[in-house]
Residue, then its C-alpha position, 0 to 999 in steps of 0.5 A: m957466439k954473440v948474446s947479440d944474436f940470440t933467440m928470444c928462447e936463448c936469451k931466456v936460458w942465459k939470463a937463466a944460467a946465472t941462478g941455475t933457473l929452470v927454463d920451461r918452454r913447454v905449452g901444456d899439451s902432452a901431444i905437442d910436448s912430446p921430444e918426438k915432436g921437438t923437430e916441429w917447435g919452432p925458434e920459441r922452443t929451440v936453442r942452439a946447443e952452442v949457447i948451452v956449450d959456451l954456458l957451460i964451458g965459459n965460452g965467449e961471453a959466458a967466459s965473464m959470467a958466473v953460472r950456476g947452471v943450465r937447466l931447459q925442458g920443452a925444448h928443442i937442441t940444434g946442433d952438436l951439444n959435444l963437451e967431451a973435448r972440453a974436458c981437459l981444458q978445464t983441469h981447474n974445475q973437472s967435478k963440473i966438467e966430468a959431470m957434463v961428459t956423462i950429461a952430454r952422453k946421456l943426450t946423445a945416446r937418447f937422441s941419436 
């Protein structure tokens, strides 16, 4: 995935990953910010799972950058956030991958 194809929200996530800074897309209204409303949020609050996966496992343009963390709140993640299949490929950083797999499992269980 190319950075030039990112939405504004995805660009913010990408830039913030270098420092591990939280990207908070909430608007401050609990009725609108409720995760149950996530599918109604527009592109300003939507991030493709592929962007997050690239950052966390170092795919594509993320391979050349240091990622401290992906912290995202108040955003709708679209697509499959599948990190489990990559764990065997990243043995040099196994603890980081295991942590991401655990997070992915919790997210999958929560939103299934």
